[in-house]
N, C-alpha and C positions, 0 to 999 in steps of 0.2 A: 635873812640872808643878806643884810645890809641893803633892802630895798630892790634887790635884783628882781626883776620880773621873770617869773619861771615859764619855762618854754621847752617844746621838744627840739631836740638837736638830731634829726635824722640824717644818715649818712648815705652816700650812693650805694645803689644795688650792687651786689656782689663784692663788698668791702671786705677786706680780710681783717679778722680780729684774732688775736692770739698772744703768743709770749715767746720768749727767745731764751737760749741756754748756750752754753760753750763746752765742748767736749772736756777739756782739762778741768773745768771749774765744777762740773757734775758726775761725769762718768766714774772716776774713781780708779785708782791702781793702773795710772799711766805711766810711761817710762819714756821721758823726753827730756830736753835741755832744761826745761822749768822744774821738773822733779828733781834734778840732779843739783840744781841751782839751790833749791829751797833748803838742802841739807848740806851745803858746802860751808867751807870753814868761814870764808869771808862774809857770806850771808848770816850765818849763826853770830859771829862776832859782832856784825852791825847790830843785830836784833838785840844782843844782850846789852852792847853799850848805849843804846838808845832807851833802855828801860822796857822795851816790848815784851821781851819773855817774862820780866816779872810781872807785867800787867796782865798779858794774855796767855802765857805760858807758851812753850816752844811748839808744842803739837798744833797750836793755832794757824801756825805758818808752813805746815807740812800737808799737802793734798791729800795724800793716803786714798782712803777709800771714798772720801767725799760723800755723795748723796747715793752712791752706788747706782746711778741711773743707767750704766752700762747694762746691769743685770735687772734692772726694774723698769725699764722704759716702757714695756707695755702697760703696767701698772700707772705709771705717770702720764702716758698719752690717753689711757681711758679716762682718768681724773680730768685732764685738759678738756677733752670732749664734754664730759659731765659740767664743766665750767663754761661751755658755750664758745669753745675756741673752734674756728674753722682753718687756722692756719698755725704753724709753729717754725721757728726757725732753730737749728742745731747745726753743729759743725762735726767735720769729719776729723779725726785725729790722725794726722800724717804718720806719726810715729807708729801707729797701729796698722796701717795699710803698708807701709813700707819700713819695717823695723830694721832691715839691713839693705843697704845700697843696692837698688836695682832688683830686690826680691819682694815680691808683693805677698801678703798674708792672705790667703783665701779665706780663712775663718773670719777675719776681721771684715773682709769684703762681704762675707755671707750675713755677718751681723748688720752691717749697715743697709744690706738689701732688705734685711727682715725689718729693720727700723722703718725704712720707707714703705714697705708693705703694710706695716701695722698702721702708719699714718693714713694710707691712701684707703685702707679698710673701715677706718673711723671717719672718712671724709674730711681729713684735714690735709690742708696743701702743705708740703714741706718747701722751705726756704733752706737751701744747703749751702753752708759757708765752707770753702775748702780750706782757708787758713785762718785760725783765731789764735795766732801768737806762737805757741810751742813749736819746735822743729825737732826732727830726730836726732838722736845722738850721733849718728855717723855724719850727719850734715854739719852738727855743731863742729865735730872734730876737723872737717875740712874748711873750717873759717866761717861756718854759719851763714847768716844773711849777707855777709860782705864778699863771700867768695865770688869771683867772677862767673863761676858754673852754677851758681844758685837758681837763675831763671831757668836753666836748661833742665835742673834737677826737678823744679817746681811744676814745669809744663809736664814732664814725664809722668809724675804723681797725679796731676790733675786730669791729664788724659787718661789715664788708666780708671780713675773714679768716675768720669763721666761715661766712659764707654760701658762700665759694668752697673752703672746705677741710673744712668740718664733717661732710660724709656718712661720712668715715672717722675721725674724731676722736671719742673718747668723754670723755676726759679735758682740761679745760681750767684752765690755771693763769693767772688774770688779772694778778697781780702778784707779783714776786718780792722778798722781804725788803724792803718798802717803809720799814720802820723804819730799817734800815741805810743806805739810799740818802739819805733824808732827813737823818738824824742826821750823816751824814759830810759831805754837801753843804751844809747849811744851819745845824746846830747847831755842828758842829765846824769847818766852812769848810775842809775839806782836800780834799775832791773837787769836780768840776764840779756847779754853777758857782762854787764857793768864795765863797759869799755867807753869811758867819757872822752870821746874824740869826734870833733866837729868833721873832720875829712871823712871819717868812717861813717858818720851820720848821714852825708850825701851820697856815699857810696852806696850804702844800705837803701837809701830812698830810690837811687836811680834803678837798683837791681829790683826792687819790688814793684816799680812802676813798669820796668820791661817784663817781668813775670806775668803782671796783669795783662798786659797788651799781648803777649804771645799766647796767653791761657785764652783770652777772649777769642782770638782768630782760631784757636784750636777746637773750642767748644762749639763755635759756630760751623766748623767742617762737620763735625760729628752730628749736630743737630741745629740747622739753622734757624729754627723756631724757639730755641731757648733764650729765655730772658736773662741777662748777665749784668751784674753791677758790682759795686762795693760797697760796705758799710762805712760810713764816713762820719766821724764824730765832729759836729759842728757846734759852736758857742754863738750864745747870743750877746752881742756887744751893745751896749747903751753908754748914754753920756752922763757925767755928773753935772757938768756945765756945759752949755753949747758955744764953746769956742772955737776959733779956728785950729788951734793947736791940738785940742781933742778930738776934732774932726777928723785931722790928717792922722792922728794915731789910731783912732778907730779903724780907718780906711785901711791903714797898712796891716794892722792887726787881724782883721776880718779878711783880707785878702791872703795873707801868710797862712792863718790857720784855718780858714774855711774854704778856700776856693784853690789853692796850689794844685792839690791832687785833683779836684774835680774838673779844672781847667786842662790839666795835662792828660786826662783819661776821657774827655768828653766824647770822643769818637770811638770809645772801646767801652761804653756801657749802655745798656737799653733802658736802664732806671737808675734812680739814686737810692741808695739805702741811707737813711738819715739816723745815726745815732746822737741822741741829746741829753745832755746832763747838766750844763753850766751855763750861768750868765755871768757876764763880766763888765763892770762899770768901768769907764775909761775917765781919769781925772788926771791929767799930765802924767801918766802912767796907767798902769793896770791894776786890778784886784782892789777897788775903792768901795767895795759892796758894802751894803748896811749890815747884812746878814740878819735880818729880822726874823725869817723862818728858814731853818736849816735841816738837813736830815742827819742821821747819826753820824756820818762822816764830816759833818761841818759844812757840806756843799749848800750853797744857798739856793732856795726854791723861789724861782721868779714865775709867777702864774702865766705870763704872757710869753715867756721865753721860747718854747717850742713853736708857736705862731710866728714869732719873729724870725726865727731860724728856716721855717718854710717859706716865708715871703722872700727870704734871700736867696732862695733856689729857683726862684722864677725864671731867672734869665736862662736857664739851661733848656726850658721846655721840654723837660722829660718827666715820665711818672716818677712818683716818689711813695717810697715804703718807708714808714718808720719802723726801723730794724731794731732799735733799742730806745727806751725811755723809761726811767724808774728811779727808784730812791732806797736808800738804806734807811729802814724803819722797824726795828725790831719788835716795838710794842704796837705797830700797825695803827699809830694814831693819825698819820697824815696821808697815808697812801690813798683812802677814798677820795679825800679833799684834792690830793694831787692829781689823781686820774680824772677827776671831774673837771678841773681847771684846764689841764693838759688838752683834754678832748674837746673842751669848747674853743680852744684855739685853734685845733685841727679843722674843725666844722667850720671857723671863720674863714680860715685858708681856703679851704675848699669853695666856699661860697664867692671868694674873692678871685677864684679861677686857678688855683693851684691843684694839680692832679695829683692828689694824695690818694692811694688805693690800699692801703693798709696800715695797721697800728699793731705792733708786736711789743708788748710790754717787757722790760727786764725786771725781774726774771720770772720763769715759769715757777721755780722753786728756789730756795736758799741755796747758795753756792759757795766756792772757795773763791774769794775776791783778790785773786792774785796776791800782791805784796801784802796786803792787809789781812788776808787769811780768812779765817770763818766767822769772825765775830760781827761783820756788817751783814745784816739780812735785808736782801733784796727781793725775797721770793713771795709770789702770791700764794705759795704753797709753803708752810713751815715744815723744817725738816728737823727731826730729833736725830741728831748724830749719832747718839748712843744706841738707840733703837731702830733709827732709819725709818720710823713712822711719818707718814705724810698727813698733813693736815691743814686743809684751805684755810687762809685767813678770812676775816670779815670782809676785807676789802675785795678778795676774790669773787666773792658772791655779788657785790656790787658790780664788779666788772663783768661777771657773769650776764647780769641783767641788761647791761649795755650790749654785749654780744648778742644776745637773744633778741633784743629790740632793734638791732643795728643802728644804736645811737642812745643818746641819754633822753629819757622820757620823763615827765613830770612825776609820775607815779614812783619811780625809782629814786628821784631827788627827795621827795617826800619820805620815802622809807629809810633813807639814810641822812636825812636832814641834820642829825645831830653832828655827826661826823664831818658833814660838809661846812657847817656854820662855824665849828669850832676855829677854823683858820681863815674863814671868809672876812 
């Protein structure tokens, strides 16, 4: 392993180990603004003109029944338990809870009650996300996230969810990667609602920040002991050349992408949820990466990037839960090595004083990867979309051994030496 001295990397007691999902990506048969956009005339036209329909087929880009997790959650969580997980992150589908404005669906509420009950019976800690991007159709028709009334609507929904589910939930994630959703939808205009408008981008950002702050206060009224945060996607920035110009560019990029949201909400979060996928090399501009090792989506894998992002959060002096970290790897060639390298970095950050309390891999199972559709495979568990058969990948068992031992031990590394050495 390139002369690396093997050693045990044991994590703190009561560390959370598990994986994450999002309702729209795994539940199946949702009806929200994303499902309508997936089949919209503009979306289909764009897919055809870009050649993606010829490459992957139109069905790849329509969420449909997905992994049918809505009906198979008991099976999936039992499998997660067998894989050593003691925590899981999932999201509530707003469009199921409130399919019509101001009318709450008791059947959907009972479903999510049973999801949480199932997890608690398995001794798996639920991390519950209130918004993982899609919105109900009625809200879309009222202007969506840019509506001045959106924060009020969101708080009403969130309050209802916390009131009916909150007794067994300690960890609430109000928003997932709001900077990604707003940027792709309103700055680049390539995700719903495909409105490329910088003024609307700032308006939506303001609304989501306001919604988070109001929701934080409301949850604390209901349960003062609740732990509340957001899941923020942070990027590791490094320099190609250590020049004054590059240092300035990195500083500006790092602040804009990684810290605007966290600084704005620092009084309204008890923990930081860190999502991490990207490393970016600055060289008189961005994206000057070498791309020596990439995942199936072409995203560069940088072994120390998660560690670098964790160190960058030190100034907030808050507990950190890694709420997403993973890779598209259909052949499962790099995932074992990836997990090994990422978790070594997490351990190093903890040794250096960063209060990391959990690691939730993305994803528990293969899922509908938003605009990319079904072809990217992020799951620890492989899904056969024809039969809906669940099959843990080899890397899932490597991760299981880590979960069981509360860290990386030498015997586990020896067992998976071939997979780890391949990219070391």
